[in-house]
C-alpha positions as CSV (number, residue, x, y, z in Angstrom):
1,X,11.5,-4.3,66.5
2,X,13.2,-3.8,63.2
3,X,10.9,-5.7,60.8
4,X,13.4,-5.1,58.0
5,X,15.6,-7.8,59.5
6,X,12.9,-10.4,59.2
7,X,10.9,-9.4,56.0
8,X,12.3,-9.6,52.5
9,X,10.9,-8.4,49.2
10,X,12.5,-10.0,46.1
11,X,11.1,-10.4,42.6
12,X,12.6,-13.9,42.7
13,X,10.5,-15.0,45.7
14,X,6.7,-15.0,45.7
15,X,6.6,-12.6,42.8
16,X,8.0,-9.8,44.9
17,X,5.4,-10.0,47.7
18,X,6.8,-9.4,51.2
19,X,7.8,-12.7,52.8
20,X,9.5,-13.8,56.0
21,X,13.2,-14.0,55.3
22,X,14.4,-17.5,54.6
23,X,10.8,-18.8,53.8
24,X,8.2,-18.4,51.2
25,X,5.6,-17.5,53.7
26,X,4.1,-14.2,52.7
27,X,3.4,-11.5,55.3
28,X,-0.2,-11.4,54.0
29,X,-0.7,-15.1,55.0
30,X,0.3,-14.2,58.6
31,X,-1.9,-11.1,58.7
32,X,-4.9,-13.0,57.1
33,X,-4.6,-15.6,59.8
34,X,-4.5,-13.0,62.6
35,X,-7.4,-11.2,61.1
36,X,-9.3,-14.5,61.1
37,X,-8.6,-14.8,64.8
38,X,-6.1,-17.6,64.4
39,X,-3.9,-17.7,67.5
40,X,-0.2,-17.1,67.3
41,X,0.3,-20.6,68.6
42,X,-1.7,-22.1,65.8
43,X,0.1,-20.1,63.2
44,X,3.4,-21.3,64.6
45,X,2.1,-24.9,64.6
46,X,0.8,-24.6,61.0
47,X,4.0,-22.9,59.7
48,X,6.9,-24.6,61.7
49,X,9.5,-22.5,59.9
50,X,8.1,-19.4,61.6
51,X,9.1,-18.0,65.0
52,X,7.1,-15.6,67.2
53,X,9.3,-12.7,66.1
54,X,8.2,-13.3,62.5
55,X,4.6,-12.7,63.5
56,X,5.6,-9.6,65.4
57,X,7.5,-8.4,62.3
58,X,4.5,-8.9,60.1
59,X,2.4,-6.8,62.5
60,X,5.0,-4.1,62.6
61,X,5.3,-4.1,58.8
62,X,1.5,-3.7,58.5
63,X,1.5,-0.9,61.0
64,X,4.1,1.0,59.1
65,X,2.2,0.6,55.8
66,X,-0.8,2.2,57.4
67,X,1.3,5.3,58.1
68,X,2.5,5.5,54.5
69,X,-0.7,4.8,52.6
70,X,-4.2,6.1,52.6
71,X,-6.8,3.4,51.9
72,X,-10.1,4.9,50.8
73,X,-13.0,3.4,52.7
74,X,-16.5,3.5,51.2
75,X,-18.7,5.7,53.3
76,X,-22.5,5.4,53.6
């Protein structure tokens, strides 16, 4: 999947945070829901302007970010 077709970053929309194209639904909202174990069906019900491909695009976007960035984790 080419997530770039579904995700937009514009300073004019949501202060430049990545959003699903044509909406003001931030990618982080989708990922937070998935991290909280909210089902895709529930996300789609709660955000009727989304389609399943938008959720897939958000996951693909997050996966690509992990390849580009290093997040320091606190070790014990």
